[in-house]
C-alpha positions in Angstrom: 21.0 1.0 -139.3 18.8 -2.0 -140.6 15.6 -1.0 -142.5 14.1 -3.5 -140.0 15.2 -1.3 -137.1 12.2 -1.2 -134.6 10.8 2.3 -134.0 12.7 4.1 -131.3 12.4 7.1 -129.0 13.9 10.2 -130.0 15.2 10.8 -126.2 16.5 8.8 -123.6 17.0 8.9 -119.6 20.5 9.1 -118.8 23.0 10.1 -116.0 24.0 13.1 -115.8 26.9 14.8 -114.2 26.8 18.8 -112.9 30.3 19.0 -112.1 33.4 16.7 -111.0 32.8 16.2 -107.4 31.2 13.5 -105.2 28.5 11.2 -105.7 25.6 14.0 -105.0 26.7 15.5 -108.1 25.1 12.4 -110.5 21.2 13.0 -111.4 18.9 11.7 -114.1 18.7 13.6 -117.3 17.7 13.3 -120.6 19.4 12.9 -123.9 18.7 12.1 -127.7 19.9 8.6 -128.5 23.3 8.0 -130.0 23.8 7.5 -133.5 24.4 4.0 -134.9 27.4 3.9 -137.1 28.5 1.7 -139.6 30.5 -0.4 -137.4 28.3 0.0 -133.9 25.4 -2.1 -132.6 22.9 -0.2 -131.2 21.9 -1.6 -127.5 18.7 -0.9 -125.3 20.5 -1.5 -122.2 18.9 -3.6 -119.3 21.9 -3.3 -116.7 24.6 -1.6 -116.5 28.1 -2.0 -114.3 29.5 0.4 -111.6 33.2 0.4 -112.0 36.0 2.2 -110.6 37.2 4.3 -113.6 33.4 5.4 -113.4 34.1 7.1 -109.8 37.6 8.5 -111.0 36.0 10.1 -113.8 33.1 11.3 -111.8 35.6 13.4 -109.8 37.0 15.1 -112.8 40.5 12.9 -113.1 39.8 10.6 -116.3 38.4 12.4 -119.2 37.2 10.2 -121.6 38.7 9.4 -124.7 38.3 11.3 -128.1 35.0 10.8 -129.8 33.5 8.8 -126.6 30.8 9.2 -124.6 30.9 11.8 -121.6 28.7 9.7 -119.9 29.5 7.4 -117.3 29.3 3.6 -117.7 32.1 1.4 -119.0 29.8 -2.1 -119.5 26.0 -3.1 -119.8 23.8 -5.9 -121.0 20.4 -5.3 -123.2 19.3 -5.9 -126.6 20.5 -5.1 -129.7 18.2 -2.5 -131.3 19.9 -1.4 -134.2 22.9 -2.7 -136.5 25.3 -0.8 -138.8 25.7 -1.5 -142.3 29.2 -3.3 -142.2 28.2 -5.4 -139.2 27.8 -9.2 -140.0 27.8 -11.2 -136.9 25.1 -9.4 -134.7 21.2 -8.9 -135.7 18.4 -7.1 -133.9 16.9 -8.5 -131.1 19.9 -10.9 -130.0 21.0 -10.5 -126.1 24.2 -9.6 -125.4 26.8 -7.8 -123.1 29.4 -5.1 -124.4 32.3 -3.3 -123.2 31.4 0.4 -123.7 33.9 3.1 -124.3 31.6 5.2 -122.2 28.0 5.7 -122.5 26.4 2.7 -120.3 24.7 4.8 -118.0 21.6 5.3 -120.3 18.7 3.4 -121.7 20.3 2.9 -125.2 24.3 3.5 -126.2 25.7 2.5 -129.3 28.7 0.3 -129.2 31.5 -1.3 -131.2 30.2 -4.6 -133.0 33.6 -5.9 -132.2 33.4 -5.1 -128.4 30.0 -7.1 -127.8 29.8 -10.6 -126.4 27.3 -13.4 -126.3 26.4 -14.1 -122.7 27.5 -16.7 -120.9 25.2 -20.2 -120.8 23.3 -20.1 -118.2 23.7 -16.4 -116.8 20.6 -14.2 -116.5 21.3 -10.9 -118.3 21.1 -8.5 -115.2 24.3 -10.6 -113.8 25.7 -10.6 -117.3 26.0 -6.8 -116.8 28.5 -6.9 -114.4 31.3 -9.2 -116.8 32.8 -7.2 -119.7 34.8 -4.5 -117.6 36.5 -6.9 -115.1 36.9 -10.0 -117.2 38.5 -7.6 -120.0 40.8 -6.0 -117.5 42.0 -9.0 -115.7 42.2 -11.1 -119.0 44.3 -8.7 -121.2 46.6 -7.7 -118.4 47.0 -11.1 -116.3 46.5 -14.0 -118.8 45.8 -12.8 -122.6 48.6 -14.0 -124.7 50.8 -15.3 -121.5 51.6 -19.1 -120.5 50.0 -19.9 -117.3 51.6 -22.8 -115.3 49.2 -24.7 -112.8 50.3 -24.5 -109.5 51.8 -21.3 -109.5 51.0 -18.6 -106.9 48.7 -15.6 -108.1 48.3 -12.8 -105.7 45.6 -10.6 -106.1 44.5 -7.7 -104.0 41.5 -6.4 -102.9 39.7 -9.8 -103.9 36.5 -8.8 -102.5 35.6 -6.3 -105.0 34.5 -6.7 -108.9 38.2 -7.1 -110.3 39.6 -9.4 -107.3 36.7 -11.5 -107.0 36.8 -11.9 -111.1 40.6 -12.7 -110.8 40.3 -15.3 -108.0 37.9 -17.1 -110.3 40.0 -17.1 -113.6 43.3 -18.0 -111.6 41.6 -20.8 -109.3 39.7 -22.2 -112.9 43.4 -22.1 -114.4 44.3 -24.5 -111.8 46.7 -21.6 -109.8 47.0 -21.3 -106.2 45.2 -17.8 -105.7 46.2 -15.9 -102.5 44.3 -12.8 -102.0 44.1 -9.9 -99.6 40.7 -8.5 -98.1 39.0 -6.3 -95.3 37.8 -8.3 -92.6 37.0 -12.2 -91.9 33.4 -11.8 -94.0 35.2 -10.5 -97.1 38.1 -13.0 -96.8 35.2 -15.9 -96.3 33.7 -14.3 -99.7 37.1 -14.8 -101.3 37.7 -18.1 -100.3 34.1 -19.6 -101.4 35.1 -18.1 -105.2 38.2 -20.4 -104.5 41.2 -18.7 -102.9 43.4 -20.9 -101.6 44.2 -18.0 -98.5 42.6 -14.8 -98.0 44.7 -12.5 -96.0 42.7 -10.0 -93.6 44.9 -7.3 -94.2 44.0 -5.2 -91.1 45.3 -8.5 -89.0 48.2 -10.0 -91.1 51.0 -9.5 -93.5 50.5 -10.7 -96.9 54.5 -10.9 -97.8 55.7 -13.7 -95.4 52.6 -15.8 -96.5 53.2 -15.5 -100.2 56.9 -16.1 -99.7 56.0 -19.3 -97.8 54.0 -20.4 -100.7 57.0 -20.0 -102.6 56.4 -16.6 -103.8 53.8 -14.9 -106.6 54.3 -15.4 -110.2 51.4 -12.8 -111.0 50.3 -9.9 -108.8 47.4 -8.1 -109.6 47.8 -4.9 -107.2 45.0 -2.0 -107.1 46.1 -0.5 -103.8 49.5 1.0 -104.8 51.2 3.2 -101.8 53.5 0.9 -99.4 52.1 -2.5 -101.6 54.2 -1.7 -104.3 57.8 -2.3 -102.6 55.5 -4.9 -100.7 55.0 -6.6 -103.8 58.2 -6.8 -104.9 59.2 -8.6 -101.6 56.4 -11.4 -102.2 57.1 -11.9 -105.8 59.2 -14.8 -106.9 61.9 -14.6 -109.7 60.5 -14.2 -113.0 57.0 -12.5 -111.9 54.9 -10.2 -113.1 53.6 -7.3 -111.3 50.6 -5.5 -112.6 48.9 -2.4 -111.2 45.6 -1.7 -112.2 44.6 1.2 -109.7 46.5 3.1 -106.7 44.0 3.4 -104.1 46.7 4.4 -101.4 48.3 6.5 -104.3 51.3 6.3 -107.2 53.9 8.0 -105.7 56.0 6.2 -103.7 59.7 5.7 -103.0 61.5 2.4 -103.3 64.4 0.2 -103.9 64.3 -1.0 -107.5 67.5 -3.4 -106.4 65.3 -6.5 -106.3 63.2 -5.6 -109.2 66.3 -6.4 -110.8 68.1 -9.2 -109.0 64.5 -11.0 -109.0 64.3 -10.2 -112.7 60.8 -8.7 -112.1 58.4 -7.0 -114.7 56.9 -4.3 -113.4 53.6 -3.3 -115.5 50.4 -1.3 -115.4 47.6 -0.2 -118.1 44.1 1.5 -118.6 41.7 -0.7 -120.7 39.7 2.4 -122.3 42.8 4.0 -124.2 43.8 0.5 -125.7 43.0 0.3 -129.5 39.6 -1.1 -131.0 41.3 -4.1 -132.2 43.0 -5.3 -129.1 40.1 -5.2 -127.3 38.3 -7.2 -130.1 40.7 -9.8 -129.8 40.4 -9.9 -126.3 36.7 -10.1 -126.7 36.6 -13.0 -129.2 39.5 -14.8 -126.5 37.0 -14.3 -123.7 34.4 -15.8 -125.2 36.6 -18.9 -126.5 38.8 -19.3 -123.5 36.5 -18.2 -120.3 32.8 -18.5 -121.3 33.0 -22.1 -121.4 34.0 -22.1 -117.6 30.8 -20.3 -116.4 29.0 -23.3 -114.7 31.6 -25.6 -115.7 31.8 -28.9 -113.8 34.6 -27.8 -111.4 34.5 -27.5 -108.0 34.8 -23.6 -108.1 32.9 -23.1 -111.5 33.1 -19.3 -112.6 30.1 -17.1 -111.8 28.9 -13.6 -111.4 29.3 -11.7 -108.5 26.1 -9.5 -108.4 26.0 -7.7 -104.9 23.5 -5.5 -104.8 21.6 -3.6 -108.0 19.9 0.1 -107.8 17.7 1.8 -110.4 19.2 4.1 -112.8 18.0 7.3 -110.7 20.2 6.1 -107.8 23.4 6.3 -109.2 24.7 8.1 -106.6 23.6 5.7 -103.9 25.4 3.3 -106.3 28.7 5.5 -106.1 28.8 6.1 -102.8 28.2 2.0 -101.8 31.4 1.5 -104.2 33.4 4.2 -102.4 32.7 2.8 -98.9 34.3 -0.4 -99.7 31.7 -2.5 -98.2 30.7 -4.6 -101.6 31.2 -8.2 -102.1 31.6 -8.5 -105.9 29.9 -6.0 -108.7 27.4 -3.1 -107.9 25.2 -2.8 -111.2 22.6 -0.1 -112.3 19.0 -1.2 -113.7 18.9 1.1 -117.0 15.3 0.4 -117.5 14.2 3.7 -116.9 
């Protein structure tokens, strides 16, 4: 680290897991500060985002990659307090956000310097903590390196959650016609306020004919799985891309793939955490160039953070329980300034 590094404590507060299981396995513990390697920065965290992969890891089904922290937390905001020898862009004292490979539920986290981003202009540090994981995920899967045509239909499932609210806003900002599904009228109105052209209450209506009446979806972003997979194929137009990011209703299904062939569809899926560091670095720079200027832009629906509720780090179990209830609208955060 730089010789001008501030004096740091030897230990930090973190969220630990007693064992894989329900939200009640989380508790506040203590660990030594992580080491800051040559290509990393050390961040004194301000807030950390709570995301779906955190819940899956807590249940024991999403082990961290080799060399990554076993602590939960894939995104943070905070202040840089240490800089590795090979880092040139960032300096001690910079306020930043970062995509982490784990370890965000802590007072300090070491992060690859290339996965650190500036905070979009006009966005508070607390709200900025909820940006990296969902924006990296949505941008890398749906838009990065792709040609997007204005007016194309973008079908987003789970529009009231973190991934969905991010996808709605980016798609709308790029001139797409966004159709989304959500649970109940309140959630649907939340999606419409973010820019969705149509919000379908999936308990009342079927998104398939609604999407087909709009011309069919060019891109479908799905976190549901189960019978939605076959229904997505029906809702897609020719040459569409169907992207699976989670399977809340199960990943094992029996479907007829003939329509996929006849429509020339592409069915893909991915997890972000295991992608190469260079890929995530390229996405970070593209987000800063293409998406960050859209925050607060002079437009009917400028992109904005969607912070729903913030919990003290000691109440991480309550934050997880809220996310598992499905009652949030946007992002759930932890205040890591223990």
